[in-house]
C-alpha positions, 0 to 999 in steps of 0.5 A: 757791871753797870752802864747806861751805854746801850751800844755797848751792852747790845755787843758785849752782853746777851742777858741783862738786869735793869733798874729803876729807883732801886728795883729790879725792873727786868731780866732777861735778853738784851734784845727783849729790853729793847723790844720793849718800847714802853719799859725802855720809855719808863727807863729813860733808855734809847735801844743800840743804834745797832738795833734802831738802824736794822728796825728802819731797814726792816730787818727782822730779826733786829741786829744786836751788833754791826760787828 
């Protein structure tokens, strides 16, 4: 599956692969990708809305879904 929908990833995946310009740049847990702001910036991605909200509220560990 290929997607740029970080909300869907947060709800449906535990481990992912991320590519940039045809190269694998990340393989691991979704939450770890969302924690790496430098990598997210390089990939042009924003973490899931639930992750962003949990950071704003100071929830630790950050949540991946609102279910």
